[in-house]
C-alpha positions as CSV (number, residue, x, y, z in Angstrom):
1,M,-16.5,70.5,1.4
2,N,-18.1,70.9,-2.0
3,L,-15.7,72.2,-4.6
4,P,-16.9,72.8,-8.2
5,S,-16.0,70.1,-10.6
6,I,-13.0,70.9,-12.8
7,C,-11.3,69.3,-15.8
8,F,-8.2,67.4,-14.8
9,S,-5.1,68.8,-16.3
10,G,-2.4,67.2,-14.1
11,F,-1.3,67.5,-10.5
12,P,0.0,71.0,-10.0
13,K,3.6,71.6,-8.9
14,E,2.2,73.9,-6.2
15,G,0.7,70.7,-4.6
16,L,4.1,69.2,-4.1
17,N,5.3,72.5,-2.8
18,F,2.4,72.4,-0.3
19,L,3.4,68.9,0.8
20,D,7.0,70.1,1.2
21,N,5.8,72.8,3.5
22,I,3.9,70.3,5.6
23,I,7.1,68.4,6.2
24,I,8.5,71.7,7.7
25,N,5.3,72.9,9.3
26,N,3.4,69.8,10.4
27,S,0.6,71.2,12.6
28,K,-3.1,71.6,12.5
29,E,-2.7,75.3,13.0
30,W,-0.5,75.7,9.9
31,L,-3.0,73.7,7.8
32,D,-5.9,75.8,9.0
33,E,-4.0,78.9,7.9
34,H,-3.4,77.4,4.5
35,K,-6.8,75.8,3.9
36,D,-7.3,77.6,0.6
37,E,-4.0,76.3,-0.8
38,Y,-5.0,72.8,0.3
39,E,-8.3,73.0,-1.5
40,K,-6.9,74.6,-4.6
41,Y,-3.7,72.6,-5.1
42,I,-4.5,69.2,-3.5
43,L,-8.2,68.6,-3.0
44,S,-9.6,70.1,-6.2
45,P,-7.2,68.4,-8.7
46,N,-7.5,65.1,-6.7
47,K,-11.2,65.1,-7.2
48,A,-10.8,65.9,-10.9
49,Y,-8.4,63.0,-11.2
50,V,-10.8,60.6,-9.5
51,E,-13.6,61.6,-11.9
52,E,-11.4,61.3,-15.0
53,M,-9.6,58.1,-14.0
54,G,-12.8,56.6,-12.8
55,E,-14.3,56.9,-16.3
56,H,-11.3,55.2,-17.7
57,L,-11.3,52.4,-15.2
58,Q,-15.0,51.6,-15.9
59,I,-13.7,50.3,-19.2
60,L,-11.7,47.6,-17.3
61,V,-14.1,47.2,-14.3
62,P,-17.6,48.5,-14.8
63,T,-18.4,48.1,-11.1
64,I,-15.3,50.1,-9.9
65,H,-15.9,52.6,-7.1
66,A,-14.6,56.0,-8.1
67,I,-16.0,58.5,-5.6
68,P,-14.3,61.9,-5.4
69,K,-15.0,62.4,-1.7
70,I,-12.9,62.2,1.5
71,N,-13.0,58.7,3.1
72,K,-14.1,57.3,-0.3
73,S,-11.6,57.5,-3.1
74,L,-9.7,60.3,-1.3
75,F,-7.9,59.8,2.0
76,R,-8.1,62.3,4.9
77,I,-5.2,64.7,5.2
78,Y,-5.1,64.1,9.0
79,R,-3.5,61.2,10.6
80,D,-5.0,59.5,13.7
81,A,-4.3,62.1,16.4
82,R,-4.0,59.3,19.1
83,F,-0.7,58.2,17.5
84,H,0.6,61.3,15.7
85,R,0.5,64.2,18.1
86,L,3.7,65.6,16.8
87,D,3.0,65.0,13.1
88,P,-0.9,65.1,12.7
89,I,-0.8,65.9,8.9
90,K,0.0,63.4,6.2
91,E,2.9,64.3,4.0
92,R,1.7,62.1,1.1
93,I,-1.6,62.0,-0.7
94,G,-3.5,58.7,-1.4
95,I,-6.1,57.9,-4.0
96,I,-8.0,54.6,-4.3
97,F,-10.5,53.0,-6.6
98,W,-12.0,49.8,-5.3
99,Q,-14.2,46.9,-6.3
100,G,-16.5,45.1,-4.0
101,A,-18.8,45.6,-1.1
102,T,-16.2,45.3,1.7
103,H,-14.2,48.1,3.2
104,R,-12.1,49.9,0.5
105,M,-8.8,48.8,2.2
106,Q,-9.8,45.2,2.2
107,S,-11.1,45.3,-1.4
108,S,-9.3,44.7,-4.6
109,S,-8.2,48.1,-5.7
110,F,-6.3,50.4,-8.0
111,Y,-4.2,52.7,-5.9
112,M,-1.8,55.7,-6.1
113,H,-0.1,57.9,-3.6
114,Y,2.3,60.7,-4.2
115,D,4.6,63.0,-2.2
116,P,7.4,65.4,-3.3
117,F,9.8,62.6,-3.9
118,E,7.9,59.6,-5.4
119,I,4.7,58.5,-7.2
120,F,3.6,55.0,-6.1
121,V,1.1,53.2,-8.3
122,A,-0.3,49.8,-7.3
123,T,-3.0,47.2,-7.7
124,G,-4.3,44.7,-5.1
125,I,-4.6,44.9,-1.3
126,R,-1.7,46.2,0.8
127,N,-2.5,44.4,4.0
128,F,-4.7,41.4,4.7
129,K,-6.5,41.7,8.0
130,A,-7.1,38.5,10.0
131,P,-10.3,37.3,8.3
132,L,-9.1,37.9,4.8
133,L,-5.7,36.4,5.5
134,G,-7.4,33.2,6.5
135,T,-9.6,33.3,3.5
136,Y,-6.5,33.9,1.3
137,R,-4.7,30.9,2.7
138,D,-7.7,28.6,2.3
139,Y,-8.2,30.0,-1.3
140,I,-4.8,29.1,-2.5
141,K,-5.1,25.5,-1.3
142,N,-6.8,25.1,-4.6
143,D,-4.1,24.0,-7.0
144,A,-5.5,26.0,-10.0
145,K,-5.9,29.2,-8.0
146,R,-2.4,28.9,-6.6
147,E,-0.8,28.3,-10.0
148,A,-2.8,31.1,-11.6
149,L,-1.6,33.6,-8.9
150,H,2.0,32.5,-9.4
151,N,1.7,32.9,-13.2
152,I,0.2,36.4,-12.8
153,L,3.0,37.5,-10.5
154,E,5.7,36.2,-12.8
155,E,4.2,37.9,-15.8
156,L,4.0,41.2,-13.9
157,K,7.7,40.9,-12.8
158,N,8.6,40.2,-16.4
159,K,7.0,43.5,-17.4
160,G,9.1,45.3,-14.9
161,Y,6.7,45.6,-12.0
162,S,7.6,44.9,-8.4
163,I,6.0,42.5,-5.9
164,P,6.4,43.0,-2.1
165,E,8.5,40.7,0.0
166,P,6.7,38.0,1.9
167,Q,5.7,39.1,5.4
168,Y,6.0,35.8,7.2
169,K,8.9,33.4,7.6
170,R,6.9,30.3,8.9
171,Y,4.6,28.3,6.8
172,P,1.1,27.4,8.1
173,L,1.0,24.0,9.9
174,G,0.4,21.0,7.7
175,L,1.5,22.7,4.5
176,D,3.7,20.9,1.9
177,K,6.7,23.1,1.9
178,E,8.0,21.3,-1.2
179,D,5.1,22.5,-3.3
180,R,6.4,24.7,-6.1
181,Y,4.0,27.6,-5.1
182,A,4.3,27.2,-1.3
183,Y,5.9,30.6,-1.0
184,L,2.6,32.2,-1.6
185,Y,1.4,31.2,1.9
186,L,4.1,33.5,3.4
187,Y,2.3,36.7,2.1
188,G,0.2,38.8,4.3
189,A,-0.8,41.1,1.4
190,M,-1.0,40.8,-2.3
191,Y,-0.3,43.6,-4.7
192,A,2.0,44.7,-7.5
193,Y,3.5,48.2,-7.8
194,T,5.8,50.6,-9.6
195,T,7.3,53.9,-8.7
196,F,8.6,56.9,-10.5
197,P,9.6,60.5,-9.6
198,P,7.3,63.5,-10.0
199,D,7.9,64.5,-13.6
200,E,6.2,66.5,-16.4
201,T,3.8,63.7,-17.1
202,F,2.7,63.7,-13.5
203,H,2.0,67.4,-13.9
204,S,-0.1,67.0,-17.0
205,E,-3.2,65.2,-18.1
206,S,-0.9,62.4,-19.5
207,I,-0.7,60.9,-16.1
208,I,-4.1,59.5,-16.7
209,D,-2.8,57.5,-19.7
210,R,0.3,56.4,-17.9
211,N,-1.5,55.2,-14.8
212,F,-4.3,53.5,-16.8
213,K,-1.7,51.5,-18.7
214,I,-0.2,50.3,-15.4
215,Y,-3.7,49.4,-14.1
216,E,-4.4,47.6,-17.4
217,D,-1.2,45.6,-17.1
218,M,-2.3,44.6,-13.6
219,L,-5.9,43.8,-14.3
220,D,-5.4,40.0,-14.0
221,L,-4.1,40.5,-10.5
222,Q,-6.9,42.8,-9.6
223,Q,-9.5,40.3,-10.8
224,W,-7.8,37.4,-9.0
225,I,-7.9,39.3,-5.8
226,Y,-11.5,40.5,-6.4
227,E,-12.6,36.8,-6.7
228,L,-10.8,36.1,-3.4
229,T,-12.7,38.9,-1.6
230,C,-16.0,37.7,-3.0
231,V,-15.3,34.4,-1.3
232,E,-14.4,36.2,2.0
233,E,-17.7,38.1,1.9
234,L,-20.0,35.0,1.7
235,P,-20.0,33.9,5.3
236,K,-20.2,37.5,6.4
237,H,-23.5,38.0,4.5
238,R,-24.9,34.8,6.0
239,T,-24.0,36.0,9.5
240,E,-25.5,39.4,9.0
241,K,-28.7,37.9,7.6
242,S,-29.1,35.6,10.6
243,D,-28.3,38.4,13.1
244,F,-30.7,40.9,11.6
């Protein structure tokens, strides 16, 4: 689906109206009938946003991936039909910019999603799959890495950003639970986020400046997680080379 490049001027209010209508009319047939609206009010401005924000983020992270295509920086509008037969269409729109060679969802990233009720802006990784979870737990055995992550999270909380609750209740075996930073082992993801309602800034080009400021504030976390994912990639590359 090749749409002409446009200048980003904000996310149109019609896009949120379109998502409102999906809530009421969640079917492939309805989306097929309103394909032109999807392309005009969702896909086209999202691509423009990726291009514009990508240029800004390259100031912070020159190697950031900002690719205005579906299954790259843009997420599919369809859910997995195997599990969503009654609601096959997503009611929120996700956009991601990632750093690294691994899959975008297991890479350190700058993220946003929006729906008619909330804008969610985050940095990090929202779910560690098994290999990365193990790498994370090994990585924070290093006292300096563990303390650095704690300090980054505290600084972000002091700035008003939110951190998710730990996903686990039990500590890994052999861990010193009395360690000041032991709580970090209970996380199955690592990210910081903020939310705000759709407002006039969201509907204007000023959303670029607002989100960039958020990402700039969260850069230390993004880089800490990027270094983690680089460690996770090393054994994978060795295995791929030997199996080739």
